[in-house]
C-alpha positions as CSV (number, residue, x, y, z in Angstrom):
1,X,0.0,0.0,0.0
2,X,1.5,3.4,-0.9
3,X,2.7,5.5,2.0
4,X,0.7,8.7,2.5
5,X,3.1,10.4,4.9
6,X,6.7,11.0,4.2
7,X,9.7,12.5,6.0
8,X,9.6,15.5,3.7
9,X,6.0,16.3,4.4
10,X,6.6,16.0,8.2
11,X,9.5,18.4,7.8
12,X,7.4,20.9,6.0
13,X,4.3,20.5,8.2
14,X,5.1,18.6,11.4
15,X,2.2,16.6,12.9
16,X,0.8,17.4,16.3
17,X,1.8,15.2,19.2
18,X,-0.8,12.7,20.2
19,X,-0.9,11.5,23.8
20,X,-0.7,7.7,23.9
21,X,-3.3,5.7,25.8
22,X,-1.4,3.9,28.5
23,X,-3.8,1.3,29.7
24,X,-2.4,0.7,33.2
25,X,-2.5,4.4,34.0
26,X,-5.9,5.2,32.7
27,X,-7.4,2.0,34.1
28,X,-6.2,3.0,37.5
29,X,-7.9,6.3,37.1
30,X,-11.1,4.5,35.8
31,X,-11.0,6.2,32.4
32,X,-12.1,4.1,29.5
33,X,-10.4,4.4,26.1
34,X,-13.6,5.9,24.6
35,X,-13.7,8.7,27.3
36,X,-9.9,9.2,26.9
37,X,-10.1,9.8,23.2
38,X,-13.2,12.0,23.6
39,X,-11.3,14.2,26.0
40,X,-8.3,14.2,23.7
41,X,-10.5,15.6,20.8
42,X,-11.7,18.4,23.0
43,X,-8.2,19.4,24.4
44,X,-6.9,21.6,21.5
45,X,-9.6,24.2,22.4
46,X,-10.8,22.9,25.7
47,X,-7.4,23.2,27.4
48,X,-6.7,26.7,26.3
49,X,-10.2,27.9,27.1
50,X,-9.9,26.5,30.7
51,X,-6.5,28.3,31.2
52,X,-8.0,31.5,29.8
53,X,-11.0,31.2,32.1
54,X,-8.6,30.9,35.1
55,X,-6.7,34.0,33.9
56,X,-10.0,35.9,33.4
57,X,-11.2,35.1,36.9
58,X,-8.0,36.3,38.4
59,X,-7.9,39.5,36.3
60,X,-11.5,40.5,36.7
61,X,-11.7,39.7,40.4
62,X,-12.3,43.1,42.2
63,X,-11.0,44.9,39.1
64,X,-12.1,48.3,40.4
65,X,-9.8,48.1,43.4
66,X,-7.9,50.1,44.3
67,X,-10.5,52.8,43.7
68,X,-7.9,55.3,42.7
69,X,-6.1,56.7,39.7
70,X,-2.9,54.8,39.9
71,X,0.4,55.7,38.2
72,X,-0.1,56.7,34.5
73,X,-3.8,56.0,34.6
74,X,-3.9,59.7,35.3
75,X,-3.1,60.3,31.6
76,X,-4.7,57.5,29.7
77,X,-8.0,57.2,31.5
78,X,-8.8,60.8,31.0
79,X,-7.4,61.0,27.5
80,X,-9.5,58.0,26.5
81,X,-12.7,59.6,28.0
82,X,-12.1,62.7,26.0
83,X,-11.1,60.8,22.8
84,X,-14.3,58.7,22.7
85,X,-16.5,61.8,23.3
86,X,-14.9,64.4,21.0
87,X,-12.3,62.6,18.8
88,X,-9.3,64.3,20.4
89,X,-7.6,64.4,23.8
90,X,-8.3,67.4,26.0
91,X,-6.0,69.5,28.3
92,X,-7.2,68.4,31.8
93,X,-6.7,70.4,35.0
94,X,-4.0,69.0,37.2
95,X,-6.3,68.5,40.2
96,X,-9.2,66.7,38.4
97,X,-8.5,63.2,39.6
98,X,-10.3,63.5,42.9
99,X,-13.4,64.8,41.1
100,X,-13.3,61.9,38.6
101,X,-13.3,59.4,41.5
102,X,-15.9,61.2,43.6
103,X,-18.4,62.4,41.0
104,X,-17.4,61.2,37.4
105,X,-20.8,62.2,36.0
106,X,-20.2,65.9,36.8
107,X,-16.7,66.1,35.2
108,X,-16.6,68.4,32.3
109,X,-14.5,67.3,29.4
110,X,-12.1,70.1,28.4
111,X,-12.5,71.4,24.8
112,X,-8.9,72.8,24.7
113,X,-6.7,70.2,23.0
114,X,-4.1,68.4,25.0
115,X,-0.6,67.6,23.9
116,X,-0.2,63.8,24.0
117,X,2.8,61.7,23.0
118,X,1.3,58.3,22.2
119,X,-0.9,57.3,19.2
120,X,-4.6,56.7,19.9
121,X,-5.5,53.0,19.5
122,X,-4.8,52.0,23.1
123,X,-6.8,55.0,24.4
124,X,-9.7,54.2,22.0
125,X,-9.9,50.7,23.6
126,X,-9.7,52.1,27.1
127,X,-12.4,54.5,26.2
128,X,-14.6,51.7,24.9
129,X,-14.5,50.2,28.4
130,X,-15.4,53.5,29.9
131,X,-18.4,53.9,27.6
132,X,-19.6,50.5,28.7
133,X,-19.0,50.8,32.5
134,X,-18.6,54.5,33.1
135,X,-15.7,56.9,33.9
136,X,-14.6,54.7,36.9
137,X,-11.6,52.5,37.7
138,X,-13.5,49.4,36.6
139,X,-14.5,51.1,33.4
140,X,-11.0,52.3,32.3
141,X,-9.4,49.0,33.3
142,X,-12.0,46.8,31.6
143,X,-10.7,46.7,28.0
144,X,-7.1,46.0,29.2
145,X,-8.3,43.2,31.4
146,X,-10.1,41.7,28.4
147,X,-7.0,41.9,26.3
148,X,-4.9,40.4,29.1
149,X,-7.3,37.4,29.3
150,X,-7.4,36.9,25.6
151,X,-3.6,37.1,25.4
152,X,-3.5,34.0,27.6
153,X,-5.8,32.2,25.2
154,X,-3.7,33.3,22.3
155,X,-0.5,32.1,23.9
156,X,-2.0,28.6,24.6
157,X,-2.9,28.3,20.9
158,X,0.3,29.8,19.7
159,X,2.4,27.5,22.0
160,X,0.4,24.5,20.7
161,X,1.1,25.4,17.1
162,X,4.7,26.2,17.8
163,X,5.6,23.1,19.7
164,X,2.9,20.8,18.1
165,X,1.9,20.0,21.7
166,X,-1.4,21.0,23.4
167,X,0.2,20.4,26.8
168,X,3.2,22.7,26.2
169,X,0.9,25.3,24.7
170,X,-1.3,25.3,27.8
171,X,1.7,25.3,30.0
172,X,3.0,28.5,28.3
173,X,-0.5,30.1,28.8
174,X,-0.7,29.0,32.4
175,X,2.7,30.6,33.1
176,X,1.5,33.9,31.5
177,X,-1.7,33.7,33.6
178,X,0.4,33.6,36.8
179,X,3.1,36.2,35.8
180,X,2.8,39.1,38.2
181,X,3.8,41.8,35.6
182,X,1.3,40.6,33.1
183,X,-1.3,40.3,35.8
184,X,-0.8,43.8,37.2
185,X,-0.7,45.3,33.7
186,X,-4.0,43.5,32.9
187,X,-5.5,45.4,35.8
188,X,-4.1,48.8,35.0
189,X,-5.2,51.2,32.2
190,X,-1.8,51.6,30.6
191,X,-0.8,51.2,26.9
192,X,1.9,48.6,27.1
193,X,-0.5,45.7,27.7
194,X,-2.4,46.7,24.6
195,X,0.8,46.7,22.6
196,X,1.7,43.3,24.0
197,X,-1.6,41.9,22.8
198,X,-1.2,43.1,19.2
199,X,2.4,41.9,19.1
200,X,1.4,38.5,20.3
201,X,-1.6,38.4,17.8
202,X,0.7,39.3,14.9
203,X,3.1,36.6,15.9
204,X,0.2,34.1,16.0
205,X,-1.0,35.2,12.5
206,X,2.5,34.7,11.1
207,X,2.7,31.2,12.6
208,X,-0.6,30.3,10.9
209,X,0.7,31.8,7.6
210,X,3.9,29.8,7.9
211,X,1.9,26.5,8.3
212,X,-0.5,27.4,5.4
213,X,2.3,28.4,3.0
214,X,4.3,25.2,3.8
215,X,1.2,23.1,3.3
216,X,0.8,24.6,-0.2
217,X,4.4,23.7,-1.0
218,X,3.9,20.2,0.3
219,X,0.7,19.7,-1.8
220,X,2.5,20.9,-4.9
221,X,5.5,18.6,-4.6
222,X,5.6,15.4,-6.7
223,X,5.0,12.0,-5.2
224,X,6.9,9.0,-6.6
225,X,5.6,5.5,-7.4
226,X,5.9,4.4,-3.8
227,X,3.8,7.4,-2.5
228,X,6.8,9.2,-1.1
229,X,6.9,12.9,-1.3
230,X,10.0,14.2,-3.2
231,X,11.7,17.6,-3.2
232,X,11.6,19.4,-6.5
233,X,13.8,22.3,-7.5
234,X,11.4,23.4,-10.2
235,X,8.3,23.5,-7.9
236,X,10.2,25.1,-5.0
237,X,11.6,27.8,-7.2
238,X,8.6,28.6,-9.4
239,X,5.5,28.1,-7.2
240,X,3.7,31.2,-6.3
241,X,2.0,30.9,-2.9
242,X,-0.9,33.2,-3.8
243,X,-2.9,35.3,-1.4
244,X,-1.8,35.0,2.2
245,X,-4.6,36.4,4.3
246,X,-3.0,35.6,7.6
247,X,0.0,37.7,6.7
248,X,-2.4,40.6,5.9
249,X,-3.9,40.0,9.4
250,X,-0.4,40.2,10.9
251,X,0.2,43.5,9.1
252,X,-3.1,44.8,10.6
253,X,-2.1,43.7,14.1
254,X,1.4,45.2,13.7
255,X,-0.2,48.5,12.6
256,X,-2.5,48.4,15.6
257,X,0.5,47.8,17.8
258,X,2.5,50.7,16.2
259,X,-0.7,52.8,16.6
260,X,-0.7,52.1,20.3
261,X,3.0,52.9,21.1
262,X,5.8,53.7,18.7
263,X,8.0,50.9,20.1
264,X,5.8,48.6,18.0
265,X,7.8,49.7,15.0
266,X,10.7,47.5,16.1
267,X,8.4,44.5,16.2
268,X,7.2,45.3,12.7
269,X,10.8,45.2,11.4
270,X,11.8,42.1,13.2
271,X,8.6,40.1,12.4
272,X,8.8,41.1,8.7
273,X,12.4,39.8,8.5
274,X,11.3,36.6,10.4
275,X,8.5,35.7,8.0
276,X,10.9,36.2,5.0
277,X,13.5,33.9,6.6
278,X,10.7,31.3,7.2
279,X,9.9,31.5,3.5
280,X,13.6,30.9,2.7
281,X,13.7,27.8,5.0
282,X,10.5,26.5,3.4
283,X,11.8,26.9,-0.2
284,X,15.1,25.2,0.8
285,X,13.3,22.3,2.4
286,X,11.1,21.9,-0.7
287,X,14.2,21.6,-2.9
288,X,15.1,25.2,-4.1
289,X,18.8,25.3,-5.0
290,X,19.0,29.1,-4.4
291,X,16.3,29.7,-1.8
292,X,17.3,33.3,-1.1
293,X,17.2,34.2,-4.8
294,X,13.8,32.5,-5.1
295,X,12.4,34.3,-2.1
296,X,13.7,37.6,-3.4
297,X,11.8,37.0,-6.7
298,X,8.7,35.3,-5.4
299,X,8.0,36.3,-1.8
300,X,9.7,39.5,-0.7
301,X,7.5,42.0,-2.5
302,X,4.2,40.3,-1.5
303,X,5.5,40.0,2.1
304,X,6.3,43.7,2.1
305,X,3.0,44.8,0.6
306,X,1.0,42.7,3.0
307,X,2.7,44.0,6.1
308,X,4.3,47.4,5.9
309,X,1.7,49.4,3.8
310,X,-1.1,47.7,5.8
311,X,0.6,48.7,9.1
312,X,1.1,52.3,7.9
313,X,-2.4,52.7,6.6
314,X,-3.7,51.2,9.9
315,X,-1.6,53.7,11.8
316,X,-3.0,56.7,9.8
317,X,-6.6,55.4,10.1
318,X,-6.2,55.3,13.9
319,X,-6.0,59.1,13.8
320,X,-9.4,59.5,12.2
321,X,-10.9,61.2,15.2
322,X,-8.1,63.8,15.2
323,X,-8.3,64.2,11.4
324,X,-12.1,64.8,11.4
325,X,-12.0,67.5,14.0
326,X,-10.5,71.0,13.8
327,X,-9.7,71.3,17.5
328,X,-7.0,68.6,18.0
329,X,-3.5,69.6,19.1
330,X,-1.6,70.8,16.0
331,X,-4.6,70.0,13.9
332,X,-4.6,73.2,11.9
333,X,-0.8,73.7,12.0
334,X,-0.5,73.4,8.2
335,X,-2.9,76.2,7.6
336,X,-0.6,78.7,9.2
337,X,2.3,77.4,7.2
338,X,0.8,77.9,3.7
339,X,3.4,79.3,1.3
340,X,6.4,78.7,3.6
341,X,9.5,76.8,2.4
342,X,9.9,73.2,3.3
343,X,12.6,74.2,5.8
344,X,9.9,75.6,8.0
345,X,7.7,72.6,8.0
346,X,9.0,71.0,11.2
347,X,11.9,69.2,12.8
348,X,11.6,66.4,10.2
349,X,11.0,68.3,6.9
350,X,8.9,66.7,4.2
351,X,10.3,66.3,0.6
352,X,11.9,69.5,-0.7
353,X,9.3,70.7,-3.2
354,X,6.0,72.4,-3.4
355,X,3.8,70.9,-0.6
356,X,0.4,72.1,-1.8
357,X,-0.4,68.6,-3.2
358,X,-0.1,67.1,0.3
359,X,-3.4,67.4,2.3
360,X,-3.2,69.9,5.2
361,X,-4.2,67.3,7.7
362,X,-1.4,65.1,6.7
363,X,1.2,67.9,6.9
364,X,-0.2,68.8,10.3
365,X,0.0,65.1,11.4
366,X,3.6,64.9,10.2
367,X,4.5,67.9,12.2
368,X,2.8,66.6,15.3
369,X,4.7,63.3,14.9
370,X,8.0,65.0,14.5
371,X,7.4,67.0,17.7
372,X,6.5,63.8,19.5
373,X,9.7,62.1,18.2
374,X,11.7,65.0,19.5
375,X,10.0,64.7,22.9
376,X,10.7,60.9,23.1
377,X,14.4,61.1,22.3
378,X,14.9,63.9,24.7
379,X,13.1,62.3,27.7
380,X,16.0,62.0,30.2
381,X,14.5,63.4,33.4
382,X,15.1,61.1,36.3
383,X,12.4,59.0,37.9
384,X,12.4,57.1,41.2
385,X,11.4,53.8,39.4
386,X,13.4,54.1,36.2
387,X,15.6,51.1,35.4
388,X,18.2,49.8,33.0
389,X,17.0,47.1,30.6
390,X,20.0,45.0,31.7
391,X,18.2,44.5,35.0
392,X,14.8,43.5,33.6
393,X,15.3,39.8,33.2
394,X,16.4,39.6,36.9
395,X,13.4,41.8,38.0
396,X,15.8,44.3,39.4
397,X,13.6,47.4,39.7
398,X,9.9,46.9,39.6
399,X,7.5,49.9,39.5
400,X,5.2,50.8,42.4
401,X,1.9,52.0,40.9
402,X,0.1,52.6,44.1
403,X,1.0,52.8,47.8
404,X,-0.9,53.7,50.9
405,X,-0.1,53.4,54.6
406,X,-3.4,53.0,56.5
407,X,-3.3,53.4,60.3
408,X,-4.4,50.6,62.6
409,X,-8.1,50.3,62.6
410,X,-8.5,52.0,59.2
411,X,-8.9,50.7,55.6
412,X,-8.5,47.1,56.6
413,X,-5.5,47.5,58.9
414,X,-6.1,45.4,62.1
415,X,-6.4,47.4,65.3
416,X,-3.9,45.1,66.9
417,X,-1.1,46.3,64.7
418,X,1.5,48.6,66.4
419,X,2.6,50.1,63.1
420,X,0.9,51.3,60.0
421,X,0.0,48.7,57.4
422,X,0.9,48.7,53.7
423,X,-1.3,48.6,50.6
424,X,0.6,48.5,47.3
425,X,0.2,47.6,43.7
426,X,3.7,46.6,42.5
427,X,4.4,45.8,38.9
428,X,6.7,42.9,39.7
429,X,7.1,39.9,37.5
430,X,6.7,36.6,39.3
431,X,10.4,36.2,40.4
432,X,10.7,32.5,40.1
433,X,9.2,32.6,36.6
434,X,11.5,35.3,35.5
435,X,14.6,33.7,37.0
436,X,13.7,30.4,35.3
437,X,13.2,32.3,32.1
438,X,16.8,33.6,32.3
439,X,18.0,30.0,32.2
440,X,15.4,29.1,29.6
441,X,16.7,31.9,27.3
442,X,20.1,30.4,27.5
443,X,18.7,27.0,26.5
444,X,16.7,28.5,23.7
445,X,19.7,30.4,22.4
446,X,21.7,27.1,22.4
447,X,18.9,25.3,20.6
448,X,18.8,28.0,17.9
449,X,22.6,28.4,17.5
450,X,23.7,24.8,17.6
451,X,20.6,22.9,16.5
452,X,19.1,25.5,14.2
453,X,15.8,25.0,15.8
454,X,13.4,27.5,14.1
455,X,11.1,27.5,17.1
456,X,13.9,28.8,19.3
457,X,14.7,31.4,16.7
458,X,11.0,32.5,16.7
459,X,11.0,32.9,20.5
460,X,14.3,34.8,20.4
461,X,12.9,37.1,17.7
462,X,9.9,38.0,20.0
463,X,12.2,38.7,23.0
464,X,14.6,40.7,20.9
465,X,11.9,42.8,19.3
466,X,10.5,43.8,22.7
467,X,13.8,44.1,24.7
468,X,16.9,44.9,22.7
469,X,15.7,48.3,21.2
470,X,15.7,49.8,24.7
471,X,19.4,49.2,25.0
472,X,19.8,52.0,22.3
473,X,18.3,54.5,24.7
474,X,20.5,54.3,27.7
475,X,20.1,58.0,28.5
476,X,16.3,57.9,28.2
477,X,14.0,57.4,31.2
478,X,12.6,53.8,30.8
479,X,10.8,51.5,33.1
480,X,10.6,47.7,33.8
481,X,6.9,47.5,32.8
482,X,7.9,48.0,29.2
483,X,9.1,44.4,29.4
484,X,5.5,43.1,29.4
485,X,5.6,43.2,25.6
486,X,8.0,40.2,25.6
487,X,6.7,38.3,28.6
488,X,4.7,35.9,26.4
489,X,7.9,34.9,24.7
490,X,9.6,34.3,28.0
491,X,6.8,31.9,28.9
492,X,7.3,30.1,25.6
493,X,11.0,29.8,26.4
494,X,10.2,28.2,29.8
495,X,7.7,25.9,28.1
496,X,10.3,24.8,25.5
497,X,12.8,24.1,28.3
498,X,10.0,22.2,30.1
499,X,9.5,20.1,27.0
500,X,13.2,19.2,27.0
501,X,13.0,18.3,30.7
502,X,10.1,15.9,29.9
503,X,12.1,14.1,27.2
504,X,11.2,12.9,23.8
505,X,7.8,11.2,23.3
506,X,9.6,7.9,22.7
507,X,11.7,8.0,25.8
508,X,11.3,5.3,28.5
509,X,8.7,5.8,31.2
510,X,11.3,6.3,33.9
511,X,12.9,9.2,32.0
512,X,9.5,10.7,31.3
513,X,8.5,10.3,35.0
514,X,11.6,12.0,36.3
515,X,11.1,14.8,33.8
516,X,7.5,15.2,34.7
517,X,8.3,15.5,38.4
518,X,10.9,18.2,37.6
519,X,8.5,20.2,35.5
520,X,5.7,19.7,38.0
521,X,7.9,21.0,40.9
522,X,9.0,24.0,38.8
523,X,5.4,25.0,37.8
524,X,4.1,24.5,41.4
525,X,6.8,26.8,42.7
526,X,6.0,29.4,40.2
527,X,2.3,29.2,41.1
528,X,3.1,29.4,44.8
529,X,5.3,32.4,44.1
530,X,2.4,34.2,42.4
531,X,0.1,33.4,45.2
532,X,2.6,34.6,47.8
533,X,2.9,38.0,46.0
534,X,-0.8,38.3,45.4
535,X,-1.4,40.9,48.1
536,X,1.1,43.4,46.6
537,X,-0.2,42.7,43.1
538,X,-3.8,43.7,44.1
539,X,-3.3,46.4,46.6
540,X,-4.5,44.5,49.6
541,X,-3.9,46.0,53.0
542,X,-1.4,43.8,54.9
543,X,0.7,44.3,58.1
544,X,4.0,46.1,57.3
545,X,6.0,43.1,58.4
546,X,4.3,41.0,55.8
547,X,5.0,43.6,53.2
548,X,8.7,43.7,54.2
549,X,8.9,39.9,53.9
550,X,7.9,40.3,50.3
551,X,10.6,42.8,49.5
552,X,13.2,40.2,48.6
553,X,15.6,42.7,47.1
554,X,16.4,46.2,48.4
555,X,15.8,47.6,44.9
556,X,12.1,46.6,45.1
557,X,11.5,49.3,47.7
């Protein structure tokens, strides 16, 4: 009988791992083969949904607490409220936060435009939550909590596709669900969690595109008389892969990320290079003698057109509210510049010729963006919680979003206490997870460099896109919570290391049992660590001694 599956097909599109039915184990647990296989069929979506449900319960529990405007919520919550009501951000009075908390319905939105330094997508999403649930802490945190929960579901599915293992995918998602930084950012109305979601979604879209394009190559390759798939230089070099909608979706997600924070631009560059290199590897595997030349001819232009222009157009479209109004900051700047030479058009001049053909709104937007760029590169003022990116992987300097010291007998502080209590929201990654991730990154780097494991390269690309660019701005004021963008890739790295600890599917039972015990102990310790720090992730009032016990490093204070 002809063989329908060959080594080449498996190299192009690897099959998913299938858990074997071990009769002695499942008989002991009183699980019949029929029930076992029924559960197995449900696991690809059932497992991720259960993990996401856990993440959602944790993130939405008491989401409106603390009832305060914490850290940079003072900017984004109010800007979002103005944005969804009038299309542009207003210039808010400095002392308005107390009025927002005590009587949000009576707060008047300022009509004077405010100078803001981040694009609007994240604020549109925060404003959507405010429209649903009011101008309250729960309202402005709602959308971010939704994205935080969905990102756990995404990571489960991404990990499953990356490792071809439902278990490892769900493990990666579980680790993300119990990471303290991701948890705190999911409960705070800041932009970085929104950026993280779109970066992760773009990565997932590119993974699906990778599988679909390789499947097309496999389907086009010839099969010999024995039913074995054979490489073909002609097919691999000439085949056009046609419309790739998942790559277009990735371009849209990358544009939404860029339209949330400019740091998403680095991810756009890295992911575009990554998907082209995946095409090179696919063409080479299929038999192309000159895969780089083939990709240059067949794939580079379509890859560019389906990502970069889509991302740029998405970015511009995100400013629609500002474009349609006449009151936004710098909105009418170009009108006052009519007839001036290009040298007067802003810090980053447009092309040196007559500018009348460029719409006024676009010239004004360009000027606005150039001013924001100048602001960002010049942001060097010191801050108590600023940190160097070298320290991030070791959780060297977390950021305190909220801190109160209630007296005994007040705000949940027991009357029996002799000192004031502490109530804090600390953006701290679960330490044992991050320290394990430091070792996992070394393992992943080894897998990529010495084994040429594309999965390791993909994980490293995600970490590099979110982390390495900050090393270029050593003089700029930067914070640990920026690292939330690459937290999902750290979880994938730990899951990949856990897969190595478990051993190959064909390993003997003793080897697998020892590996399972090691992975189980590691995961339980990480979960315990998250539970231990729960009070300072959620702003609970605890005795000051208990707070001190959780300050493992002096730099956390």
